[in-house]
DOMINU-29724 format. One record per residue (C-alpha): x, y, z; residue in three letters. Coordinates in steps of 0.5 Angstrom, whole numbers, padded with zeros to 4 digits, always signed. Layout:
residues N
XYZAla...
//
This chain:
residues 544
-0029+0017-0058Met-0027+0012-0062Leu-0021+0010-0059Lys-0025+0009-0053Leu-0031+0006-0056Phe-0026+0001-0059Leu-0022+0000-0052Gln-0029-0002-0049Arg-0031-0007-0054Thr-0025-0011-0054Arg-0025-0011-0045Phe-0032-0013-0047Asn-0031-0019-0051Leu-0025-0020-0048Arg-0030-0021-0041Asn-0035-0025-0046Leu-0030-0031-0047Phe-0026-0030-0040Ala-0023-0036-0037Lys-0028-0039-0033Lys-0024-0039-0025Ile-0023-0046-0024Val-0022-0048-0017Ile-0016-0054-0016Pro-0020-0061-0015Thr-0013-0064-0014Asn-0007-0062-0010Phe-0002-0065-0005Lys-0002-0067+0002Ser+0001-0063+0007Phe+0004-0065+0014Glu+0004-0059+0019Tyr+0011-0058+0022Thr+0009-0053+0028Asn+0013-0047+0025Pro+0018-0044+0030Lys+0016-0037+0027Tyr+0009-0038+0030His+0012-0039+0036Gln+0016-0031+0036Leu+0010-0028+0033Leu+0005-0031+0038Ala+0010-0029+0043Ser+0010-0021+0041Tyr+0002-0021+0040Leu+0001-0024+0047Leu+0005-0019+0051Ser+0004-0013+0047Asn+0001-0008+0052Thr+0002-0003+0047Asp-0002-0003+0041Asp-0010-0004+0042Lys-0014-0010+0039Ile-0020-0005+0036Asn-0026-0011+0032Tyr-0031-0009+0029Ser-0036-0012+0023Lys-0033-0007+0018Lys-0031-0007+0012Ile-0027-0001+0009Phe-0030+0003+0015Gly-0037+0001+0013Arg-0041-0004+0018Glu-0043-0010+0015Thr-0049-0015+0017Asp-0045-0021+0015Asp-0036-0021+0014Leu-0037-0027+0008Val-0041-0023+0002Thr-0041-0023-0004Pro-0044-0016-0005Lys-0041-0008-0006Asp-0044-0006+0000Ile-0043+0001-0002Phe-0047+0001-0008Ser-0050-0006-0006Glu-0048-0010-0012Asn-0048-0017-0012Asn-0043-0021-0015Phe-0046-0027-0013Gln-0046-0030-0021Ser-0039-0028-0022His-0035-0034-0025Asn-0030-0031-0030Lys-0024-0028-0029Phe-0026-0021-0030Ile-0021-0016-0027Pro-0027-0010-0026Ala-0034-0007-0026Tyr-0032+0000-0029Phe-0037+0005-0026Asn-0042-0001-0023Lys-0039-0004-0017Gly-0032-0005-0013Asp-0030-0011-0014Val-0025-0010-0008Lys-0030-0010-0003Val-0032-0018-0004Pro-0024-0018-0005Tyr-0023-0015+0002Glu-0029-0019+0005Ala-0025-0026+0002Ser-0018-0025+0005Arg-0022-0027+0012Leu-0018-0022+0016Gln-0022-0021+0021Phe-0020-0028+0024Leu-0013-0025+0026Gln-0017-0021+0031Lys-0022-0026+0033Leu-0016-0031+0034Asp-0011-0026+0039Leu-0018-0024+0042Leu-0019-0031+0044Ser-0013-0033+0046Ile-0013-0027+0051Leu-0019-0029+0053Asn-0023-0022+0051Lys-0029-0021+0048Glu-0032-0028+0049Lys-0038-0026+0046Asn-0034-0024+0039Leu-0033-0030+0034His-0036-0032+0027Glu-0037-0039+0024Asn-0034-0039+0016Val-0037-0043+0012Asp-0033-0044+0006Val-0038-0047+0002Asn-0041-0040+0001Asn-0036-0037-0001Phe-0038-0035-0008Pro-0033-0035-0014Leu-0031-0028-0014Ile-0027-0030-0007Tyr-0022-0034-0013Trp-0022-0028-0018Asn-0016-0025-0015Ser-0009-0029-0014Pro-0007-0024-0009Met-0013-0023-0005Asp-0012-0032-0005Val-0005-0030-0003Ala-0008-0026+0003Ile-0013-0031+0005Arg-0008-0037+0005Asn-0003-0033+0010Ile-0010-0032+0015Asn-0012-0039+0014Leu-0004-0041+0016Ile-0004-0036+0022Phe-0011-0038+0024His-0009-0046+0023Arg-0003-0044+0028Asn-0006-0041+0033Phe-0011-0047+0033Leu-0005-0052+0034Glu-0005-0050+0042Asn-0011-0047+0043Asn-0018-0048+0043Asp-0021-0041+0038Leu-0028-0039+0039Asp-0029-0038+0031Ser-0028-0043+0027Lys-0027-0045+0019Ile-0029-0052+0018Leu-0031-0054+0025Gly-0023-0052+0026Asn-0021-0059+0024Asn-0014-0059+0023Lys-0014-0064+0017Asp-0019-0061+0013Leu-0016-0053+0015Ile-0009-0057+0012Asp-0012-0059+0006Thr-0016-0053+0004Phe-0009-0049+0005Ile-0006-0054+0001Ser-0012-0053-0005Gln-0010-0046-0004His-0003-0046-0006Tyr-0004-0050-0011Gln-0009-0045-0014Tyr-0004-0039-0013Ile+0002-0043-0016Thr-0003-0043-0022Glu-0005-0037-0023Asn+0001-0033-0021Leu+0001-0025-0023Glu+0008-0026-0026Asp+0008-0022-0033Asp+0004-0017-0036Gly+0007-0009-0037Asn+0007-0008-0029Val+0010-0015-0025Val+0009-0012-0017Gly+0006-0012-0011Asn+0001-0017-0013His+0007-0022-0015Tyr+0010-0021-0009Leu+0005-0022-0005Ile+0004-0029-0008Glu+0012-0031-0006Leu+0009-0028+0001Cys+0004-0033+0002Ser+0008-0039-0001Ile+0014-0038+0003Ile+0010-0038+0008Leu+0006-0044+0006Thr+0014-0047+0005Leu+0016-0045+0013Ala+0009-0047+0015Thr+0008-0055+0011Tyr+0012-0061+0007Lys+0010-0065+0002Phe+0012-0068-0004Asp+0017-0064-0008Gly+0018-0059-0002Tyr+0025-0058-0004Glu+0024-0056-0011Asp+0019-0051-0010Asp+0023-0048-0004Thr+0029-0047-0009Thr+0024-0045-0014Tyr+0021-0039-0011Tyr+0026-0037-0006Leu+0030-0035-0013Asn+0024-0031-0015Glu+0024-0028-0009Leu+0031-0025-0010Asn+0029-0023-0017Lys+0023-0019-0015Glu+0026-0016-0009Leu+0032-0013-0014Asn+0027-0011-0019Arg+0022-0007-0014Gln+0026-0004-0009Phe+0030+0003-0011Tyr+0038+0003-0010Lys+0036+0006-0004Asp+0032+0001-0001Gly+0024+0004-0002Thr+0019+0001-0006Asn+0018+0002-0014Phe+0010+0004-0013Glu+0011+0010-0011Gly+0006+0010-0005Ser+0008+0010+0003Ser+0002+0005+0004His+0004+0001-0001Tyr+0011+0002+0002Ser+0008-0001+0009Ala+0004-0007+0005Phe+0010-0009+0003Val+0014-0009+0009Thr+0009-0012+0012Glu+0011-0017+0007Ala+0019-0017+0007Leu+0018-0019+0016Ile+0014-0025+0013Ile+0019-0027+0009Phe+0024-0026+0015Lys+0021-0030+0019Leu+0019-0036+0013Ser+0026-0035+0011Ile+0029-0036+0019Asp+0025-0043+0018Glu+0027-0046+0012Ile+0034-0043+0010Glu+0037-0039+0016Pro+0043-0038+0013Asp+0040-0036+0006Ser+0044-0029+0003Ser+0036-0026+0002Leu+0035-0025+0010Ile+0041-0020+0010Glu+0037-0016+0004Leu+0030-0017+0007Ile+0033-0013+0013Glu+0037-0008+0009Lys+0030-0006+0005Leu+0026-0007+0012Val+0031-0001+0014Phe+0030+0003+0009Ser+0022+0003+0010Asn+0022+0003+0017Arg+0026+0010+0017Arg+0021+0012+0011Leu+0015+0010+0014Leu+0017+0013+0021Asn+0019+0020+0018Leu+0012+0020+0014Leu+0008+0018+0021Met+0005+0025+0023Val+0001+0026+0029Asn+0001+0018+0029Gly-0002+0017+0022Glu+0002+0015+0015Leu+0002+0021+0010Ser-0002+0018+0003Gln+0003+0019-0002Ile+0001+0015-0008Gly-0005+0011-0008Asp-0008+0007-0001Asn-0013+0002-0001Asp-0012+0000+0005Ser-0009-0007+0005Gly-0007-0011+0010Arg-0002-0017+0012Leu-0002-0016+0019Phe-0009-0014+0021Tyr-0008-0015+0028Phe-0008-0008+0030Tyr-0012-0005+0024His-0017+0001+0026Asp-0023+0000+0021Glu-0024+0007+0024Asp-0017+0010+0024Asp-0014+0006+0018Pro-0008+0011+0017Leu-0005+0010+0025Lys+0000+0006+0023Met+0004+0006+0030Glu+0003-0001+0030Trp+0007-0003+0024Leu+0014+0000+0027Ile+0013-0003+0033Asn+0013-0010+0031Leu+0019-0008+0026Ile+0022-0006+0032Asp+0020-0012+0035His+0024-0016+0030Phe+0029-0013+0027Phe+0035-0010+0031Asn+0038-0003+0027Phe+0041+0000+0033Glu+0047+0001+0029Asn+0045+0001+0023Lys+0047+0006+0019Asn+0042+0011+0012Ser+0044+0008+0006Ile+0048+0014+0003Glu+0045+0019-0002Val+0048+0022-0008Pro+0050+0028-0008Asn+0044+0033-0010Leu+0047+0040-0012Lys+0047+0040-0019Asn+0048+0046-0023Asp+0043+0051-0022Pro+0038+0055-0026Ile+0036+0062-0028Asp+0030+0063-0027Leu+0031+0070-0028Thr+0026+0070-0034Asn+0021+0066-0033Phe+0014+0068-0030Ser+0014+0068-0023Lys+0009+0066-0017Val+0010+0067-0009Asp+0005+0063-0005His+0003+0064+0002Pro+0008+0064+0007Ile+0008+0058+0012Ile+0010+0059+0019Lys+0012+0052+0021Ile+0019+0051+0025Phe+0019+0053+0032Gln+0026+0049+0033Asn+0031+0046+0030Asp+0030+0042+0024Phe+0033+0036+0020Asn+0032+0035+0013Leu+0031+0026+0010Tyr+0032+0025+0003Thr+0029+0019-0001Phe+0031+0021-0008Pro+0030+0014-0012Asp+0022+0014-0008Phe+0022+0022-0010Gly+0020+0025-0003Ile+0025+0030+0001Phe+0022+0030+0009Ile+0024+0037+0014Trp+0022+0036+0021Arg+0024+0037+0028Asn+0026+0032+0032Asn+0019+0029+0035Asp+0015+0030+0029Gly+0011+0036+0031Ser+0013+0040+0025Glu+0012+0036+0019Tyr+0014+0039+0012Phe+0015+0034+0005Ser+0015+0036-0003Val+0014+0030-0008Arg+0020+0030-0013Cys+0023+0025-0017Gly+0020+0018-0021Gln+0012+0017-0022Ile+0014+0009-0021Gly+0013+0002-0023Gln+0018+0004-0028Asn+0015+0010-0031Gly+0008+0006-0032Val+0005+0010-0025Gly-0001+0006-0023Gly-0001+0007-0016His+0002+0014-0017Ala-0001+0021-0017His-0001+0027-0021Tyr+0002+0030-0015Asp+0010+0032-0017Gln+0013+0038-0013Leu+0006+0037-0009Ser+0007+0039-0001Ile+0005+0037+0006Glu+0005+0041+0011Cys+0003+0040+0020Phe+0006+0045+0025Ala+0002+0047+0032Glu-0002+0040+0032Gly-0006+0042+0026Lys-0005+0041+0019Trp-0004+0046+0014Ile-0003+0042+0008Val-0005+0035+0006Arg-0006+0030+0001Asp-0012+0028-0001Pro-0012+0020+0000Gly-0015+0015-0006Thr-0022+0015-0005Gly-0023+0009-0009Thr-0022+0006-0016Tyr-0026+0003-0022Thr-0032+0003-0019Asp-0032+0011-0019Asp-0027+0013-0025Ile-0029+0021-0024Lys-0027+0020-0017Thr-0021+0016-0018Arg-0019+0021-0023Asn-0021+0027-0018Glu-0017+0024-0013Phe-0010+0023-0017Arg-0011+0029-0021Ser-0006+0036-0020Met-0012+0040-0019Lys-0013+0036-0011Phe-0006+0037-0009His-0001+0043-0007Trp+0003+0043-0013Gly+0004+0048-0018Pro-0003+0051-0018Asn-0003+0052-0026Ala-0008+0053-0032Asp-0006+0046-0035Ile-0012+0043-0039Lys-0011+0035-0039Phe-0015+0030-0044Pro-0020+0026-0040Lys-0017+0020-0038Glu-0022+0014-0038Ser-0023+0008-0034Glu-0017+0004-0039Phe-0013+0010-0036Asp-0014+0009-0028Cys-0008+0005-0027Phe-0003+0010-0031Lys-0001+0016-0031Leu+0000+0019-0038Asn+0001+0027-0038Tyr+0006+0027-0032Met+0013+0026-0033Glu+0018+0024-0027Asp+0020+0030-0023Gly+0027+0032-0023Lys+0031+0035-0016Leu+0036+0040-0019Leu+0038+0043-0012Phe+0038+0042-0005Leu+0041+0043+0002Asp+0037+0043+0009Lys+0034+0050+0007Asn+0034+0050+0000Asn+0030+0046-0006Phe+0029+0047-0013Leu+0025+0041-0017Gly+0022+0041-0024Ser+0017+0036-0027Ala+0013+0037-0034Val+0005+0036-0033Phe+0002+0035-0040Asn+0008+0038-0044Gly+0009+0044-0039Asn+0015+0045-0035Lys+0014+0049-0028Ile+0020+0050-0023Tyr+0019+0049-0016Arg+0023+0054-0010Lys+0023+0053-0003Ile+0026+0056+0001Val+0027+0056+0008Ile+0029+0062+0013Glu+0027+0063+0020Asn+0023+0057+0021Gly+0018+0060+0015Asn+0017+0057+0008Ile+0018+0061+0002Leu+0014+0058-0004Ile+0015+0060-0011Ser+0013+0057-0018Asp+0016+0058-0025Phe+0015+0057-0032Ser+0015+0060-0038Asn+0010+0054-0042Asp+0003+0055-0037Thr+0000+0061-0034Asp+0001+0060-0026Leu-0004+0063-0020Asn-0002+0063-0014Pro-0006+0061-0007Tyr-0009+0065-0004Glu-0009+0061+0002Asn-0007+0053+0004Trp-0012+0049+0008Gly-0011+0052+0014Glu-0019+0053+0014Leu-0020+0046+0013Asn-0015+0041+0016Glu-0010+0042+0010Gly-0015+0039+0005Val-0016+0042-0001Lys-0022+0040-0004Phe-0025+0033-0001Lys-0021+0028+0003Phe-0020+0020+0004Ser-0018+0018+0010Lys-0016+0011+0007Gly-0019+0007+0001Tyr-0027+0009+0000Lys-0027+0014+0007Arg-0029+0020+0003Ile-0031+0026+0007Asn
//
């Protein structure tokens, strides 16, 4: 308790003396270049008939009267008076709600509907003078807003748009984008315990700006930020090409950034070696995301805060529907003759489990037809599924992400998912929420909420200062793997557990072993509850 008291005291003191938010007043004059990448993107958007544009005035699935708001509309906590760089208001209100509103991503849908001459009664008039300072609290969210401003500016060049910001005066929008660029470059999240997706998205916004505008110092900025991007791509992606956050939905998020990087660098420096690296990373993540797409929905391994860069086809009512992203990738990348990244030999020395306590779980009947095994050892997931994806099984075993911090990972090592005959048998619970409700945050991350070993392990209570790190679980270890067999181990709060999976005649047999803790067999899986163990979150804040 003393440690927590001191942590809270330090946190409150830091917030008391936190730096005030300063919006730049001196910034460069930008010259718009009418970039070719926009013509390519617009051509795809205008011809795409596969994906629906579902517009609604919603934030994280909840209806709102005003899409520009300083409020957490879930708690009615108002951040209008917020004026300092304060990262969170633990157990009070969710800053991510006004952050989400601040991104102005709704302009993507409205602009596309306007150009397609659909739903003419849908439009917004955004008054930037009403932006509260909370809209400038998170550099990453300012970076995403900048991306949406650039998309709007690009559409505006040759179209009379129904929705307006700054009266759709092109010069004023160019100036506003310059102000955003200055803010982002002055507030980069490029140091600290974990440098991850925030910095990558900020680089994405910067490089998109460089692909859209010319200004004094443009060449120096281009050289510097392309070099930074090269470093981050090598830091934040594993050898198998997957992302180091340990999350399927963050993998989708950064893949969207990779698409923007590709379009931007083709504009800036078409001979850059970065393009080949980006294509390799997109290929790997497309493969992972496509294999984790079950019944049209992207499985929620690790955190899912529902963040998007391409919001055109995102559905607030069905946020897990992500086939639009696969379609977008396939339009801009040609992977017909590309082979998967080679994976190492995954068969290690067998472990004798004879003298371990053992429990057997109910048999899962799943595969009626032939199936394949797909491996992502660096990300830490192994997937069995048939050709059309109607029969799916996966097990999580590997790194917890973020170089061991696990900020967006869950206590899900050795946890499984299973889908067959059109229904979920076993399903990951999702995320719930972040800092506004630490109890819910910790529940959805917990071993208890996942379909891993059913063990009598007591975990120390984790406070608000632990909500973006995993303190009591080590990386999972793969011990043996072939098409019909899996053996892995993980350590939960000092207790080592082995999980063995055998596939025989389409049936899955799962057994757990340990001499460190008592294990219990599951009486049944989640067949009667759509695969859910306790609660399910269909995207951020959408809790059943």
